[in-house]
C-alpha positions in Angstrom: 0.0 0.0 0.0 1.2 3.5 -0.9 0.4 7.0 0.0 -2.3 8.8 -2.0 -3.5 12.3 -2.5 -6.9 13.6 -1.4 -9.0 16.8 -1.6 -9.3 18.3 1.8 -11.5 21.2 3.2 -9.2 23.0 5.7 -10.3 25.7 8.2 -7.6 28.3 8.6 -9.5 30.6 10.9 -13.0 32.2 11.3 -14.8 32.0 8.0 -11.6 31.0 6.2 -12.1 27.6 4.5 -9.8 26.5 1.8 -9.9 23.5 -0.6 -6.5 21.9 -0.6 -4.7 18.8 -1.6 -2.9 16.7 1.0 -1.1 13.4 1.0 -2.9 10.6 2.8 -0.5 7.9 4.0 -1.2 4.2 3.8 -3.3 3.0 6.7 -1.5 1.7 9.8 -1.8 -1.9 10.8 -5.0 -1.4 12.7 -6.6 1.1 10.4 -8.9 1.4 7.4 -8.6 3.9 4.7 -12.0 5.2 3.9 -13.3 7.3 1.0 -15.7 9.7 2.7 -19.0 9.8 0.9 -21.1 12.0 3.2 -20.5 14.2 6.3 -23.2 16.1 8.1 -22.4 19.5 9.5 -23.0 19.9 13.3 -23.4 22.9 15.6 -19.8 22.6 16.8 -18.6 22.7 13.2 -20.5 26.0 12.7 -19.0 27.5 15.9 -15.5 26.8 14.7 -16.2 28.1 11.2 -18.0 31.3 12.4 -15.9 32.2 15.4 -12.7 30.3 15.1 -13.6 28.7 18.4 -16.2 26.5 20.1 -16.5 27.7 23.7 -13.0 27.4 25.3 -11.6 25.4 22.4 -9.8 27.8 20.0 -8.5 27.0 16.5 -4.7 27.3 16.8 -3.6 25.8 13.5 -5.2 24.9 10.1 -7.2 21.7 10.4 -10.3 19.8 9.1 -13.8 19.9 10.7 -16.5 17.2 10.3 -17.4 14.2 12.4 -20.8 12.8 11.2 -19.4 10.6 8.4 -19.9 7.6 6.3 -17.8 6.2 3.5 -16.4 3.2 1.6 -13.3 1.2 2.6 -10.5 1.6 0.0 -7.5 0.1 1.8 -6.9 -2.1 4.9 -4.1 -2.3 7.4 -2.2 -5.5 7.7 -3.7 -6.6 11.0 -7.3 -5.9 10.1 -9.5 -9.0 9.5 -13.0 -7.5 10.2 -13.4 -5.5 7.0 -12.9 -5.7 3.3 -12.2 -3.2 0.5 -15.6 -2.0 -0.7 -17.3 -2.3 2.7 -19.5 0.7 3.6 -19.0 2.1 7.1 -20.0 4.8 9.5 -17.1 6.4 11.3 -17.2 6.8 15.1 -14.6 9.5 15.5 -14.2 9.7 19.3 -11.0 7.9 20.3 -11.0 6.9 24.0 -8.0 5.5 25.9 -9.8 2.1 26.5 -7.8 1.7 29.8 -9.2 4.1 32.4 -12.0 3.1 34.8 -14.7 4.9 32.9 -13.7 3.2 29.6 -13.7 -0.2 31.4 -17.2 0.4 32.7 -18.5 1.2 29.2 -18.6 5.0 29.6 -15.9 5.8 27.1 -17.8 8.9 26.0 -16.6 10.6 29.2 -13.1 9.3 29.1 -10.8 12.1 30.4 -8.3 11.2 27.7 -10.8 11.2 24.8 -9.5 12.5 21.5 -12.3 13.6 19.2 -11.7 14.2 15.5 -12.7 17.8 14.5 -12.4 19.2 18.1 -9.8 21.8 18.8 -9.7 20.6 22.5 -6.4 18.9 21.9 -3.3 20.4 20.3 -2.0 19.6 17.7 -5.6 19.4 16.5 -7.0 16.0 15.3 -8.4 16.5 11.8 -12.0 15.7 11.2 -13.4 14.0 8.2 -14.1 16.7 5.6 -11.7 15.2 3.2 -11.8 12.9 0.2 -10.1 10.0 2.1 -9.0 9.4 5.6 -7.5 6.7 7.8 -9.4 5.5 10.9 -9.1 2.7 13.5 -11.0 -0.3 12.1 -12.7 -0.9 15.5 -14.4 2.5 15.2 -15.7 1.8 11.7 -19.1 0.3 11.9 -20.4 -1.7 8.9 -23.4 -0.2 7.1 -26.0 -2.6 5.5 -27.2 -1.9 2.0 -30.5 -0.6 3.4 -28.7 2.4 4.9 -27.8 5.2 2.4 -24.6 7.2 2.6 -26.6 10.2 3.9 -28.2 7.8 6.4 -24.7 6.7 7.5 -23.9 10.4 8.1 -26.9 10.5 10.4 -25.7 7.6 12.6 -23.6 10.0 14.8 -26.4 12.4 15.7 -28.9 9.5 15.9 -26.5 7.9 18.4 -26.6 11.0 20.5 -30.4 10.7 20.6 -30.5 7.0 21.4 -28.0 7.5 24.2 -30.1 10.3 25.7 -33.2 8.1 25.5 -31.4 5.2 27.1 -30.2 7.5 29.9 -33.8 8.7 30.5 -35.0 5.2 31.3 -38.3 5.4 29.2 -41.4 3.9 30.9 -42.1 0.3 30.1 -45.1 -0.8 28.0 -46.8 -2.0 31.3 -46.4 1.4 32.9 -47.8 3.1 29.9 -50.8 0.8 29.9 -51.5 1.5 33.5 -51.3 5.2 32.9 -53.9 4.9 30.1 -56.2 2.8 32.3 -56.2 5.6 34.8 -57.0 8.2 32.1 -53.6 10.0 32.6 -51.5 8.8 29.7 -47.7 8.9 29.5 -46.4 11.7 27.3 -42.9 12.8 26.1 -41.8 16.3 25.2 -39.0 17.3 22.9 -37.8 20.9 22.8 -36.3 21.8 19.5 -37.2 20.7 16.0 -33.7 20.8 14.5 -31.9 17.7 13.3 -31.3 16.3 16.8 -34.9 17.1 18.0 -36.5 15.5 14.9 -34.3 12.4 15.1 -35.0 12.0 18.8 -38.7 12.5 18.4 -38.7 10.0 15.5 -36.8 7.5 17.6 -39.3 7.8 20.4 -42.1 7.2 18.0 -40.4 4.2 16.5 -39.2 2.4 19.6 -41.0 3.7 22.8 -44.5 3.4 24.2 -45.5 7.0 25.0 -49.2 7.7 24.4 -48.3 11.2 23.1 -45.1 12.9 21.8 -45.0 16.7 21.6 -42.3 18.6 19.7 -42.0 22.3 20.6 -40.1 25.0 18.8 -40.2 28.8 18.1 -39.9 28.0 14.3 -43.2 27.0 12.7 -41.6 25.8 9.5 -39.5 23.2 11.3 -42.5 22.1 13.2 -44.2 21.5 9.9 -41.4 19.1 9.1 -42.1 17.3 12.4 -45.8 17.1 11.6 -45.1 15.7 8.1 -43.1 12.7 9.3 -46.3 10.6 9.5 -45.4 9.5 13.1 -48.3 11.1 14.9 -46.1 13.8 16.5 -47.9 16.8 18.0 -46.4 20.2 17.6 -46.6 23.4 19.5 -45.1 26.8 18.5 -43.5 28.4 21.5 -44.3 32.2 21.3 -41.3 34.4 21.1 -43.0 36.8 23.5 -46.3 37.6 25.3 -47.4 41.2 24.6 -49.5 41.1 27.7 -46.6 40.1 29.9 -43.4 41.8 28.6 -40.1 41.0 30.2 -38.6 43.5 32.6 -36.0 46.0 31.4 -32.5 44.7 31.0 -31.3 46.9 33.9 -34.0 45.6 36.2 -32.8 43.8 39.4 -31.8 40.2 38.8 -34.4 39.0 41.2 -37.1 40.6 39.1 -35.8 39.2 35.9 -35.6 35.7 37.4 -39.1 35.9 38.8 -40.5 36.9 35.4 -38.5 34.1 33.6 -39.8 31.4 35.9 -43.4 32.7 35.7 -43.1 32.7 31.9 -41.7 29.2 32.0 -44.7 28.0 34.0 -47.1 29.5 31.5 -45.3 27.8 28.6 -45.3 24.5 30.5 -49.1 24.7 31.0 -49.6 25.3 27.3 -47.4 22.3 26.4 -49.0 20.0 28.9 -52.5 20.9 27.5 -51.2 20.0 24.0 -50.2 16.6 25.1 -53.7 15.7 26.0 -55.3 17.1 22.9 -57.6 14.6 21.1 -56.6 11.8 23.5 -59.2 12.2 26.2 -56.4 11.9 28.7 -55.7 14.3 31.6 -51.8 14.2 31.2 -50.6 15.6 34.6 -47.3 16.4 33.0 -44.7 14.8 30.8 -43.1 11.5 31.9 -39.9 12.4 29.9 -38.7 15.8 28.7 -35.8 16.0 26.2 -34.3 19.5 25.8 -32.4 19.6 22.5 -31.8 23.4 22.6 -29.8 24.3 25.7 -31.9 27.4 26.0 -32.5 28.3 29.7 -36.2 29.1 29.2 -36.8 25.7 27.6 -35.0 23.9 30.5 -37.0 25.9 33.0 -40.3 25.1 31.3 -39.3 21.5 31.0 -38.9 21.2 34.7 -42.4 22.7 35.3 -43.9 20.5 32.6 -42.5 17.3 34.1 -44.9 15.1 36.0 -44.1 13.9 39.5 -41.3 11.3 39.2 -40.5 12.4 35.7 -37.2 12.9 34.0 -35.7 15.9 32.2 -32.7 15.0 29.9 -30.4 17.8 28.9 -29.3 17.0 25.3 -28.6 20.4 23.8 -25.4 22.2 24.8 -26.4 25.8 25.6 -25.7 28.3 28.4 -23.1 26.8 30.7 -24.7 28.5 33.7 -28.5 28.6 34.1 -31.0 29.6 36.7 -33.3 26.6 37.2 -36.3 26.0 39.5 -34.5 23.2 41.4 -37.1 23.3 44.2 -39.9 22.5 41.7 -37.9 19.5 40.6 -36.9 18.3 44.0 -40.4 18.5 45.5 -41.8 16.3 42.8 -38.7 14.1 42.4 -38.0 15.2 38.8 -34.6 13.8 37.8 -32.4 16.2 35.8 -30.0 14.1 33.7 -27.1 15.3 31.6 -25.8 13.5 28.5 -22.6 13.8 26.5 -22.3 12.2 23.0 -22.9 8.4 23.3 -21.5 5.2 24.7 -20.7 1.9 23.1 -24.3 0.8 22.7 -25.4 3.7 20.6 -23.8 3.3 17.2 -24.9 -0.3 16.6 -28.4 0.6 17.8 -28.5 3.7 15.5 -27.5 1.6 12.5 -30.0 -1.0 13.3 -32.8 1.6 13.6 -31.9 3.2 10.3 -31.6 -0.3 8.6 -35.1 -1.1 9.8 -36.7 1.5 7.5 -38.5 3.1 10.4 -36.5 6.3 9.9 -36.6 6.5 6.1 -39.1 9.4 5.9 -37.2 11.2 8.8 -33.9 10.9 6.9 -35.5 12.3 3.8 -37.0 15.3 5.7 -34.0 16.0 7.9 -31.3 16.0 5.2 -32.4 19.1 3.5 -29.3 20.0 1.5 -26.4 18.1 -0.1 -23.3 20.1 -1.2 -20.0 18.7 -2.8 -16.8 19.1 -0.8 -15.3 21.8 -3.1 -18.3 24.0 -2.3 -17.7 23.8 1.5 -18.0 27.5 2.0 -21.6 27.4 0.7 -22.4 24.4 2.8 -21.3 26.2 6.0 -23.1 29.4 5.0 -26.3 27.4 4.5 -26.0 25.5 7.7 -25.8 28.7 9.7 -29.2 29.9 8.3 -32.8 29.0 9.1 -33.8 29.0 5.4 -32.0 28.9 2.0 -32.2 31.3 -0.9 -35.5 29.8 -2.0 -37.1 30.1 1.5 -36.8 26.4 2.3 -35.9 25.4 5.9 -32.3 24.3 6.4 -32.1 21.4 8.9 -29.1 19.2 8.1 -26.6 20.0 5.5 -24.6 17.1 4.1 -21.2 17.6 2.4 -20.6 14.9 -0.1 -17.3 13.7 -1.8 -15.7 16.1 -4.3 -17.1 16.1 -7.9 -15.1 14.6 -10.7 -14.4 18.1 -12.0 -13.0 19.2 -8.7 -10.7 16.1 -8.5 -9.4 16.9 -11.9 -8.7 20.5 -11.1 -6.6 20.0 -8.0 
């Protein structure tokens, strides 16, 4: 095996993307070389592109973004016996140490030595997958069946995030749901956010879990139209951007006044969402058994706590404000668990691939992947991903960057 050249999309700084040619070495003994067919753009990619940083992680050298990827095996390291040239795979790009206590307990997603491709946390930075070809450890390349498309393979990573969050939430059993229906209460789930993660999570709940009602809430009506069009019986609620009859206090008002207003507003939103869960079902729905916040927005987390039923669970999926004011007393008095999640553990990738292969997510995939852009047009892809709608007014949910066109390969 010899070195090869590949087209690479390189970030040099904020809004400075360049299409370059790099040499890709032959894969190491335990690696596969993969021709990347599809990579989905994530919120963290957009932060790096727009600001040259993602939180505390600052871009300090040119490197590649991208971590939601699928591709085709083109070469195999000498010690690999699990894959063959031509296999289609989804790349899991978090590289844990495999030796610490967390890894040995199966929690490698929170390994303190985790190296994650496309994150600027480590230096030198570890390149992501926005390139024509890349080498990757074979054990982190998950085979894709023929029933999963390349775009579907790029959705495995965000879907794994969703399935890990659902698993962490300990969804109610079928028996518990039946009991709740017999008492006229029902068992409902609430998803804040109708972006890619929210739509995938709500679809996963509809496909695999036993809730009597699933409500998706967002401030964007066009995204909620996508949720309603999935054919999964999801209910949607537009969260008002403001209530003219109850305007927020002035920005220079005392913090106590601002907090009191925010929590009062959150209770009003929670009441509206709870009422929507019972719509047409004839059930009282005392609150949501499970709430999944995919936004990270403090007002959503606050409303989610108030909207939870006694003994319910709120799962924090979205990465938003690092410091938030929450009605912890309202959670404690009703034993509402607040659970954090971070990426996914070893169960999630195989489960995500199996769910996509089942066909239950086919319509969701078609609706979530709204735009496909070739690698050489990466600037346009990132620009689109940072907007709510494209030039034609269509909602932008998930932008997929595909391999370079033949013309682009020939020109570089």
